[in-house]
VMD Tcl script that builds the backbone (N, CA, C; Angstrom):
set m [mol new atoms 438]
animate dup $m
set s [atomselect $m all]
$s set {name element resname resid chain x y z} {
  {N N MET 1 A 0.747 -1.202 0.178}
  {CA C MET 1 A 0.091 0.039 0.086}
  {C C MET 1 A 0.828 1.235 0.081}
  {N N THR 2 A 0.582 2.200 -0.829}
  {CA C THR 2 A 1.291 3.365 -0.890}
  {C C THR 2 A 0.385 4.747 -0.120}
  {N N SER 3 A 1.128 5.495 0.183}
  {CA C SER 3 A 0.409 6.794 0.531}
  {C C SER 3 A -0.028 7.435 -0.552}
  {N N PRO 4 A -0.962 8.500 -0.344}
  {CA C PRO 4 A -1.784 9.156 -1.507}
  {C C PRO 4 A -0.525 10.050 -2.349}
  {N N ALA 5 A 0.508 10.603 -1.326}
  {CA C ALA 5 A 1.632 11.494 -1.703}
  {C C ALA 5 A 2.758 10.373 -2.429}
  {N N GLY 6 A 2.611 8.919 -2.285}
  {CA C GLY 6 A 3.735 8.177 -2.884}
  {C C GLY 6 A 5.101 8.052 -2.269}
  {N N LEU 7 A 5.026 8.467 -0.834}
  {CA C LEU 7 A 5.991 8.483 0.152}
  {C C LEU 7 A 6.007 7.386 0.898}
  {N N TYR 8 A 7.190 6.479 0.938}
  {CA C TYR 8 A 7.347 5.264 1.764}
  {C C TYR 8 A 8.319 5.543 2.929}
  {N N PHE 9 A 8.180 4.795 3.864}
  {CA C PHE 9 A 9.048 4.651 4.968}
  {C C PHE 9 A 10.540 4.919 4.671}
  {N N GLU 10 A 10.815 3.902 3.671}
  {CA C GLU 10 A 12.108 3.747 3.079}
  {C C GLU 10 A 12.822 4.903 2.394}
  {N N ASP 11 A 11.902 6.001 2.082}
  {CA C ASP 11 A 12.040 6.950 1.323}
  {C C ASP 11 A 12.708 8.223 2.019}
  {N N VAL 12 A 12.571 8.045 3.402}
  {CA C VAL 12 A 12.867 9.259 4.407}
  {C C VAL 12 A 14.437 8.920 5.286}
  {N N GLU 13 A 15.053 9.796 5.434}
  {CA C GLU 13 A 16.313 9.449 6.129}
  {C C GLU 13 A 16.577 10.589 7.248}
  {N N LEU 14 A 17.025 10.199 8.362}
  {CA C LEU 14 A 17.294 11.041 9.463}
  {C C LEU 14 A 18.098 12.286 8.954}
  {N N GLY 15 A 17.529 13.555 9.246}
  {CA C GLY 15 A 18.224 14.744 8.611}
  {C C GLY 15 A 17.616 15.367 7.398}
  {N N ASP 16 A 16.767 14.395 6.761}
  {CA C ASP 16 A 16.254 15.024 5.573}
  {C C ASP 16 A 15.388 16.393 5.897}
  {N N GLU 17 A 15.333 17.124 4.955}
  {CA C GLU 17 A 14.667 18.541 5.152}
  {C C GLU 17 A 13.408 18.623 4.082}
  {N N ILE 18 A 12.205 19.231 4.563}
  {CA C ILE 18 A 11.227 19.532 3.569}
  {C C ILE 18 A 11.214 20.978 3.614}
  {N N GLY 19 A 11.278 21.342 2.466}
  {CA C GLY 19 A 11.081 23.028 2.675}
  {C C GLY 19 A 12.535 23.828 2.565}
  {N N PRO 20 A 12.448 25.099 2.905}
  {CA C PRO 20 A 11.271 25.771 3.335}
  {C C PRO 20 A 10.213 25.925 2.351}
  {N N ILE 21 A 9.009 25.750 2.819}
  {CA C ILE 21 A 7.764 26.014 1.826}
  {C C ILE 21 A 7.486 27.258 2.395}
  {N N ILE 22 A 7.363 28.242 1.226}
  {CA C ILE 22 A 6.913 29.693 1.403}
  {C C ILE 22 A 5.603 29.979 1.403}
  {N N LEU 23 A 4.603 30.295 2.365}
  {CA C LEU 23 A 3.238 30.579 2.338}
  {C C LEU 23 A 2.908 31.916 2.590}
  {N N THR 24 A 1.726 32.423 1.901}
  {CA C THR 24 A 1.358 33.956 2.469}
  {C C THR 24 A -0.059 33.784 2.840}
  {N N VAL 25 A -0.466 34.293 3.894}
  {CA C VAL 25 A -2.127 34.295 4.334}
  {C C VAL 25 A -2.514 35.655 3.963}
  {N N SER 26 A -3.520 35.845 3.111}
  {CA C SER 26 A -4.171 36.967 2.936}
  {C C SER 26 A -5.155 37.512 3.876}
  {N N ASP 27 A -5.432 38.617 3.735}
  {CA C ASP 27 A -6.492 39.223 4.560}
  {C C ASP 27 A -7.963 38.533 4.543}
  {N N ASP 28 A -8.117 38.292 3.027}
  {CA C ASP 28 A -9.510 37.681 2.544}
  {C C ASP 28 A -9.317 36.287 3.068}
  {N N GLN 29 A -8.376 35.452 3.064}
  {CA C GLN 29 A -8.161 34.183 3.496}
  {C C GLN 29 A -8.583 34.048 4.963}
  {N N VAL 30 A -8.083 34.836 6.023}
  {CA C VAL 30 A -8.559 34.966 7.465}
  {C C VAL 30 A -9.777 35.229 7.556}
  {N N VAL 31 A -10.320 36.328 6.930}
  {CA C VAL 31 A -11.748 36.522 7.006}
  {C C VAL 31 A -12.809 35.300 6.563}
  {N N ASP 32 A -12.397 34.577 5.600}
  {CA C ASP 32 A -13.013 33.496 5.099}
  {C C ASP 32 A -13.026 32.639 6.376}
  {N N PHE 33 A -11.645 31.963 6.733}
  {CA C PHE 33 A -11.430 31.142 7.640}
  {C C PHE 33 A -12.278 31.695 8.822}
  {N N CYS 34 A -12.191 32.641 9.447}
  {CA C CYS 34 A -12.976 32.925 10.627}
  {C C CYS 34 A -14.390 32.927 10.458}
  {N N ALA 35 A -14.857 33.087 9.307}
  {CA C ALA 35 A -16.441 32.984 8.981}
  {C C ALA 35 A -16.801 31.468 9.152}
  {N N LEU 36 A -15.960 30.652 8.571}
  {CA C LEU 36 A -16.341 29.291 8.809}
  {C C LEU 36 A -16.071 28.799 10.042}
  {N N TRP 37 A -14.946 29.265 10.814}
  {CA C TRP 37 A -14.672 28.774 12.033}
  {C C TRP 37 A -15.942 29.313 12.965}
  {N N GLY 38 A -16.809 30.201 12.690}
  {CA C GLY 38 A -17.793 30.651 13.673}
  {C C GLY 38 A -17.423 31.981 14.295}
  {N N ASN 39 A -16.239 32.612 14.011}
  {CA C ASN 39 A -15.775 33.737 14.424}
  {C C ASN 39 A -15.722 34.826 13.626}
  {N N PRO 40 A -16.771 35.147 13.315}
  {CA C PRO 40 A -16.999 36.306 12.150}
  {C C PRO 40 A -16.280 37.814 12.493}
  {N N ALA 41 A -16.195 38.533 11.218}
  {CA C ALA 41 A -15.419 39.779 11.450}
  {C C ALA 41 A -16.358 40.752 11.971}
  {N N PRO 42 A -16.067 41.600 12.712}
  {CA C PRO 42 A -14.690 42.046 13.058}
  {C C PRO 42 A -14.143 41.303 14.247}
  {N N ASN 43 A -13.164 41.141 14.371}
  {CA C ASN 43 A -12.256 40.644 15.521}
  {C C ASN 43 A -10.674 41.022 15.202}
  {N N ARG 44 A -10.108 40.438 16.387}
  {CA C ARG 44 A -8.346 40.585 16.259}
  {C C ARG 44 A -7.768 40.030 15.117}
  {N N PHE 45 A -8.466 39.005 14.619}
  {CA C PHE 45 A -7.695 38.329 13.225}
  {C C PHE 45 A -8.150 39.226 12.258}
  {N N THR 46 A -9.146 39.836 12.100}
  {CA C THR 46 A -9.600 40.421 10.762}
  {C C THR 46 A -9.711 41.980 10.901}
  {N N ASP 47 A -9.371 42.752 11.913}
  {CA C ASP 47 A -9.843 44.209 11.875}
  {C C ASP 47 A -8.598 44.680 12.629}
  {N N GLN 48 A -8.019 45.942 12.166}
  {CA C GLN 48 A -6.956 46.667 12.586}
  {C C GLN 48 A -7.376 47.271 13.914}
  {N N ALA 49 A -8.546 47.993 14.086}
  {CA C ALA 49 A -8.897 48.571 15.178}
  {C C ALA 49 A -9.184 47.502 16.407}
  {N N GLU 50 A -9.526 46.314 16.071}
  {CA C GLU 50 A -9.903 45.425 17.168}
  {C C GLU 50 A -8.297 44.879 17.685}
  {N N ALA 51 A -7.522 44.598 16.899}
  {CA C ALA 51 A -6.295 44.135 17.050}
  {C C ALA 51 A -5.652 45.181 17.884}
  {N N GLU 52 A -5.518 46.464 17.653}
  {CA C GLU 52 A -4.924 47.360 18.286}
  {C C GLU 52 A -5.582 47.695 19.902}
  {N N ARG 53 A -6.808 47.415 19.780}
  {CA C ARG 53 A -7.658 47.454 21.061}
  {C C ARG 53 A -7.069 46.489 22.113}
  {N N ILE 54 A -6.528 45.474 21.956}
  {CA C ILE 54 A -5.978 44.177 22.586}
  {C C ILE 54 A -4.439 44.480 22.794}
  {N N GLY 55 A -3.886 45.476 22.126}
  {CA C GLY 55 A -2.534 45.630 22.218}
  {C C GLY 55 A -1.661 44.866 21.173}
  {N N LEU 56 A -2.099 44.535 19.873}
  {CA C LEU 56 A -1.352 44.031 18.849}
  {C C LEU 56 A -1.134 45.176 17.967}
  {N N ASP 57 A -0.253 44.880 16.974}
  {CA C ASP 57 A 0.144 45.669 15.973}
  {C C ASP 57 A -0.898 45.810 14.716}
  {N N GLY 58 A -1.522 44.738 14.643}
  {CA C GLY 58 A -2.324 44.439 13.440}
  {C C GLY 58 A -3.029 43.172 13.789}
  {N N PRO 59 A -3.728 42.846 12.722}
  {CA C PRO 59 A -4.728 41.662 12.788}
  {C C PRO 59 A -3.683 40.515 12.553}
  {N N ILE 60 A -3.780 39.460 13.238}
  {CA C ILE 60 A -3.036 38.208 13.081}
  {C C ILE 60 A -3.792 37.030 12.581}
  {N N VAL 61 A -2.855 35.947 12.242}
  {CA C VAL 61 A -3.430 34.602 11.556}
  {C C VAL 61 A -3.971 33.833 12.863}
  {N N PRO 62 A -5.268 33.204 12.902}
  {CA C PRO 62 A -5.476 32.558 14.105}
  {C C PRO 62 A -4.665 31.468 14.298}
  {N N GLY 63 A -4.158 30.973 15.494}
  {CA C GLY 63 A -3.667 29.789 15.736}
  {C C GLY 63 A -3.882 28.609 15.109}
  {N N ILE 64 A -5.143 28.318 15.157}
  {CA C ILE 64 A -5.697 27.160 14.589}
  {C C ILE 64 A -5.623 27.164 13.121}
  {N N MET 65 A -5.690 28.291 12.462}
  {CA C MET 65 A -5.474 28.273 10.967}
  {C C MET 65 A -3.837 27.908 10.693}
  {N N SER 66 A -2.937 28.539 11.401}
  {CA C SER 66 A -1.564 28.507 11.449}
  {C C SER 66 A -1.448 26.706 11.607}
  {N N MET 67 A -2.083 26.114 12.534}
  {CA C MET 67 A -1.792 24.680 12.603}
  {C C MET 67 A -2.327 24.215 11.239}
  {N N ALA 68 A -3.332 24.533 10.760}
  {CA C ALA 68 A -3.912 23.955 9.604}
  {C C ALA 68 A -2.975 23.864 8.289}
  {N N LEU 69 A -2.219 25.303 8.312}
  {CA C LEU 69 A -1.319 25.371 7.365}
  {C C LEU 69 A -0.030 24.227 7.334}
  {N N VAL 70 A 0.476 24.219 8.582}
  {CA C VAL 70 A 1.384 23.291 8.784}
  {C C VAL 70 A 1.058 22.038 8.715}
  {N N SER 71 A -0.077 21.691 9.014}
  {CA C SER 71 A -0.753 20.176 8.723}
  {C C SER 71 A -0.664 19.875 7.217}
  {N N ARG 72 A -1.317 21.135 6.336}
  {CA C ARG 72 A -1.438 20.884 4.974}
  {C C ARG 72 A 0.080 20.513 4.203}
  {N N VAL 73 A 1.000 21.378 4.871}
  {CA C VAL 73 A 2.432 21.093 4.172}
  {C C VAL 73 A 2.787 19.696 4.556}
  {N N LEU 74 A 2.708 19.083 5.819}
  {CA C LEU 74 A 2.865 17.824 6.035}
  {C C LEU 74 A 2.223 16.723 5.356}
  {N N THR 75 A 0.851 16.877 5.152}
  {CA C THR 75 A 0.126 16.057 4.435}
  {C C THR 75 A 0.360 16.232 2.824}
  {N N ASP 76 A 0.627 17.312 2.341}
  {CA C ASP 76 A 1.039 17.445 1.008}
  {C C ASP 76 A 2.412 16.525 0.665}
  {N N TRP 77 A 3.171 16.596 1.756}
  {CA C TRP 77 A 4.478 15.935 1.654}
  {C C TRP 77 A 4.218 14.242 1.799}
  {N N ALA 78 A 3.373 13.819 3.024}
  {CA C ALA 78 A 3.454 12.453 3.235}
  {C C ALA 78 A 2.162 11.818 2.993}
  {N N GLY 79 A 1.258 12.544 2.615}
  {CA C GLY 79 A -0.017 11.990 2.342}
  {C C GLY 79 A -0.941 12.092 3.351}
  {N N ALA 80 A -2.329 12.103 2.912}
  {CA C ALA 80 A -3.544 12.417 3.907}
  {C C ALA 80 A -3.390 11.030 4.871}
  {N N GLY 81 A -3.640 11.340 6.164}
  {CA C GLY 81 A -3.507 10.313 7.238}
  {C C GLY 81 A -2.309 9.899 7.839}
  {N N ALA 82 A -1.356 10.485 7.034}
  {CA C ALA 82 A 0.107 10.218 7.599}
  {C C ALA 82 A 0.340 11.037 9.095}
  {N N VAL 83 A -0.286 12.015 9.199}
  {CA C VAL 83 A 0.098 12.739 10.532}
  {C C VAL 83 A -0.611 12.211 11.686}
  {N N ALA 84 A 0.116 11.544 12.733}
  {CA C ALA 84 A -0.625 10.866 13.890}
  {C C ALA 84 A -0.439 11.883 14.992}
  {N N ASP 85 A 0.398 12.680 15.102}
  {CA C ASP 85 A 0.352 13.667 16.327}
  {C C ASP 85 A 1.199 15.025 15.536}
  {N N LEU 86 A 0.547 16.004 16.223}
  {CA C LEU 86 A 1.020 17.423 15.901}
  {C C LEU 86 A 1.150 18.363 17.198}
  {N N ASP 87 A 2.324 18.660 17.531}
  {CA C ASP 87 A 2.542 19.507 18.728}
  {C C ASP 87 A 3.234 20.818 18.691}
  {N N LEU 88 A 2.431 21.894 18.522}
  {CA C LEU 88 A 3.215 23.300 18.122}
  {C C LEU 88 A 2.946 23.940 19.380}
  {N N VAL 89 A 4.171 24.836 19.459}
  {CA C VAL 89 A 4.467 25.798 20.433}
  {C C VAL 89 A 4.617 27.362 19.742}
  {N N PHE 90 A 3.538 28.107 19.944}
  {CA C PHE 90 A 3.506 29.510 19.230}
  {C C PHE 90 A 4.392 30.384 20.069}
  {N N ARG 91 A 5.407 30.884 19.404}
  {CA C ARG 91 A 6.353 31.832 19.955}
  {C C ARG 91 A 6.161 33.364 19.538}
  {N N GLY 92 A 5.432 33.529 18.572}
  {CA C GLY 92 A 5.001 35.075 18.355}
  {C C GLY 92 A 3.685 34.910 17.443}
  {N N THR 93 A 3.210 36.282 17.364}
  {CA C THR 93 A 1.687 36.462 16.394}
  {C C THR 93 A 2.286 36.318 15.139}
  {N N ILE 94 A 1.546 35.731 14.243}
  {CA C ILE 94 A 1.761 35.618 12.725}
  {C C ILE 94 A 0.958 36.531 11.918}
  {N N PRO 95 A 1.509 37.630 11.254}
  {CA C PRO 95 A 1.017 38.695 10.381}
  {C C PRO 95 A 0.351 38.180 9.196}
  {N N HIS 96 A -0.521 38.832 8.756}
  {CA C HIS 96 A -1.174 38.511 7.319}
  {C C HIS 96 A -0.188 39.084 6.398}
  {N N ASN 97 A -0.361 38.612 5.083}
  {CA C ASN 97 A 0.298 39.218 3.813}
  {C C ASN 97 A 1.849 39.334 3.945}
  {N N GLN 98 A 2.245 38.402 4.702}
  {CA C GLN 98 A 3.826 38.354 4.980}
  {C C GLN 98 A 4.452 36.766 4.422}
  {N N PRO 99 A 5.584 36.643 4.102}
  {CA C PRO 99 A 5.910 35.244 3.769}
  {C C PRO 99 A 6.265 34.470 4.764}
  {N N LEU 100 A 5.646 33.241 5.031}
  {CA C LEU 100 A 5.795 32.480 6.166}
  {C C LEU 100 A 6.678 31.212 5.574}
  {N N HIS 101 A 7.705 31.089 6.328}
  {CA C HIS 101 A 8.818 29.938 6.088}
  {C C HIS 101 A 8.515 28.795 6.916}
  {N N VAL 102 A 7.862 27.621 6.234}
  {CA C VAL 102 A 7.699 26.473 6.920}
  {C C VAL 102 A 8.738 25.448 6.658}
  {N N GLY 103 A 9.643 25.079 7.666}
  {CA C GLY 103 A 10.509 24.101 7.519}
  {C C GLY 103 A 10.477 23.008 8.538}
  {N N ILE 104 A 10.793 21.780 7.878}
  {CA C ILE 104 A 10.458 20.249 8.523}
  {C C ILE 104 A 11.673 19.794 8.360}
  {N N GLN 105 A 12.075 19.228 9.376}
  {CA C GLN 105 A 13.526 18.095 9.405}
  {C C GLN 105 A 13.253 16.747 10.241}
  {N N ILE 106 A 13.394 15.766 9.304}
  {CA C ILE 106 A 13.272 14.499 10.055}
  {C C ILE 106 A 14.280 14.215 10.994}
  {N N SER 107 A 13.810 14.246 12.400}
  {CA C SER 107 A 14.635 14.048 13.510}
  {C C SER 107 A 14.814 12.712 14.232}
  {N N ASP 108 A 14.096 11.951 13.533}
  {CA C ASP 108 A 13.928 10.335 14.106}
  {C C ASP 108 A 13.154 9.407 13.192}
  {N N THR 109 A 13.516 8.187 13.091}
  {CA C THR 109 A 12.636 7.258 12.380}
  {C C THR 109 A 12.706 5.924 13.097}
  {N N THR 110 A 11.506 5.143 13.029}
  {CA C THR 110 A 11.515 4.026 14.186}
  {C C THR 110 A 10.758 3.094 13.529}
  {N N GLN 111 A 10.745 1.765 13.788}
  {CA C GLN 111 A 9.800 0.964 13.045}
  {C C GLN 111 A 9.526 0.036 14.571}
  {N N ASP 112 A 8.185 -0.358 14.669}
  {CA C ASP 112 A 7.501 -1.210 15.802}
  {C C ASP 112 A 6.548 -1.912 15.381}
  {N N ASP 113 A 6.075 -2.750 16.406}
  {CA C ASP 113 A 4.683 -3.164 16.107}
  {C C ASP 113 A 3.632 -2.459 15.591}
  {N N ASP 114 A 3.569 -1.244 15.980}
  {CA C ASP 114 A 2.546 -0.362 15.589}
  {C C ASP 114 A 2.883 0.593 14.454}
  {N N GLY 115 A 3.769 0.155 13.484}
  {CA C GLY 115 A 4.098 0.641 12.272}
  {C C GLY 115 A 5.487 1.671 12.057}
  {N N ASN 116 A 5.408 2.146 10.986}
  {CA C ASN 116 A 6.550 2.898 10.818}
  {C C ASN 116 A 6.547 4.438 11.132}
  {N N HIS 117 A 7.331 4.987 12.113}
  {CA C HIS 117 A 7.222 6.154 12.492}
  {C C HIS 117 A 8.261 7.101 12.246}
  {N N VAL 118 A 7.882 8.382 11.770}
  {CA C VAL 118 A 8.850 9.506 11.368}
  {C C VAL 118 A 8.604 10.733 12.110}
  {N N GLN 119 A 9.611 10.901 13.172}
  {CA C GLN 119 A 9.502 12.251 13.838}
  {C C GLN 119 A 10.117 13.426 13.194}
  {N N CYS 120 A 9.425 14.494 13.163}
  {CA C CYS 120 A 9.613 15.652 12.511}
  {C C CYS 120 A 9.796 16.877 13.286}
  {N N ASP 121 A 10.984 17.832 13.205}
  {CA C ASP 121 A 10.666 19.110 13.907}
  {C C ASP 121 A 10.526 20.339 12.886}
  {N N ILE 122 A 9.423 21.006 13.458}
  {CA C ILE 122 A 8.935 22.121 12.587}
  {C C ILE 122 A 9.334 23.457 13.003}
  {N N THR 123 A 9.544 24.385 12.209}
  {CA C THR 123 A 9.670 25.813 12.371}
  {C C THR 123 A 8.590 26.586 11.398}
  {N N MET 124 A 8.165 27.641 11.933}
  {CA C MET 124 A 7.548 28.510 10.786}
  {C C MET 124 A 8.145 29.917 11.239}
  {N N THR 125 A 8.711 30.594 10.317}
  {CA C THR 125 A 9.472 31.812 10.531}
  {C C THR 125 A 8.818 32.878 9.826}
  {N N GLY 126 A 9.227 34.018 9.791}
  {CA C GLY 126 A 8.914 35.186 8.867}
  {C C GLY 126 A 10.155 35.564 8.134}
  {N N PRO 127 A 10.158 36.748 7.820}
  {CA C PRO 127 A 11.426 37.369 7.107}
  {C C PRO 127 A 12.926 37.125 7.936}
  {N N VAL 128 A 12.520 36.954 9.018}
  {CA C VAL 128 A 14.070 36.780 10.280}
  {C C VAL 128 A 14.184 35.506 10.427}
  {N N PRO 129 A 14.815 34.588 9.836}
  {CA C PRO 129 A 14.627 33.165 10.141}
  {C C PRO 129 A 15.152 32.707 11.669}
  {N N ASP 130 A 15.731 33.562 12.337}
  {CA C ASP 130 A 16.105 33.180 13.845}
  {C C ASP 130 A 15.062 33.658 14.833}
  {N N ARG 131 A 13.916 34.174 14.297}
  {CA C ARG 131 A 12.825 34.597 15.315}
  {C C ARG 131 A 11.484 33.739 14.931}
  {N N PRO 132 A 11.406 32.457 15.247}
  {CA C PRO 132 A 10.296 31.527 14.896}
  {C C PRO 132 A 8.994 32.188 15.390}
  {N N TYR 133 A 7.871 31.868 14.687}
  {CA C TYR 133 A 6.629 32.144 15.019}
  {C C TYR 133 A 6.167 30.964 15.593}
  {N N ILE 134 A 6.525 29.849 15.110}
  {CA C ILE 134 A 5.996 28.539 15.559}
  {C C ILE 134 A 7.198 27.516 15.546}
  {N N ILE 135 A 7.236 26.794 16.721}
  {CA C ILE 135 A 8.168 25.336 16.805}
  {C C ILE 135 A 7.428 24.324 17.171}
  {N N GLY 136 A 7.932 23.207 16.941}
  {CA C GLY 136 A 7.162 22.147 17.202}
  {C C GLY 136 A 7.709 20.663 16.592}
  {N N THR 137 A 6.901 19.803 16.775}
  {CA C THR 137 A 7.138 18.277 16.273}
  {C C THR 137 A 5.807 17.875 15.740}
  {N N ALA 138 A 6.149 16.891 14.708}
  {CA C ALA 138 A 5.016 16.018 14.175}
  {C C ALA 138 A 5.503 14.416 14.253}
  {N N LEU 139 A 4.510 13.577 14.474}
  {CA C LEU 139 A 4.914 12.262 14.305}
  {C C LEU 139 A 4.012 11.654 13.022}
  {N N LEU 140 A 4.530 11.232 12.295}
  {CA C LEU 140 A 4.012 10.615 11.088}
  {C C LEU 140 A 4.044 9.161 10.932}
  {N N THR 141 A 3.148 8.678 10.362}
  {CA C THR 141 A 3.225 7.145 10.195}
  {C C THR 141 A 3.019 6.806 8.641}
  {N N LEU 142 A 4.051 6.001 8.080}
  {CA C LEU 142 A 4.215 5.751 6.577}
  {C C LEU 142 A 4.244 4.355 6.484}
  {N N PRO 143 A 3.713 4.055 5.109}
  {CA C PRO 143 A 3.711 2.652 4.879}
  {C C PRO 143 A 5.269 2.282 4.317}
  {N N SER 144 A 5.380 1.050 4.501}
  {CA C SER 144 A 6.479 0.148 4.045}
  {C C SER 144 A 6.468 0.046 2.518}
  {N N ARG 145 A 7.377 0.185 1.767}
  {CA C ARG 145 A 7.531 -0.627 0.483}
  {C C ARG 145 A 6.979 -1.919 0.388}
  {N N PRO 146 A 6.349 -2.098 -0.804}
  {CA C PRO 146 A 5.804 -3.295 -0.929}
  {C C PRO 146 A 6.923 -4.583 -1.016}
}
mol reanalyze $m
mol bondsrecalc $m
mol representation Tube
mol addrep $m
């Protein structure tokens, strides 16, 4: 059985890197996400005045949307259903309309009775790579080659 992305456990090695994948989240994408999420505009994610009212420089990307972006990068690479666990720590607010650099590095690979596991370290930064917005880990489960 292959993953939808065609990636097998045997295709990855310790230290492999994915990315950086560069994403940009637009104002309209945040407004649409908030509407679907049930948090319609105006709010700190969509409105300058609301963001400033609570001490932010401007509207920010919702944390749950940021997690979805990281998940998408992982599933685009490893296939749907590969992500067994995602643990992210938010180190800063994420602005709209700025390049976001998502980098993933394989930090461990193991095989046991439960399957083939790939541990990944994750960072999301903006234009300054040494100031991450997000750091974290993901555990992926990949099939073996037939």
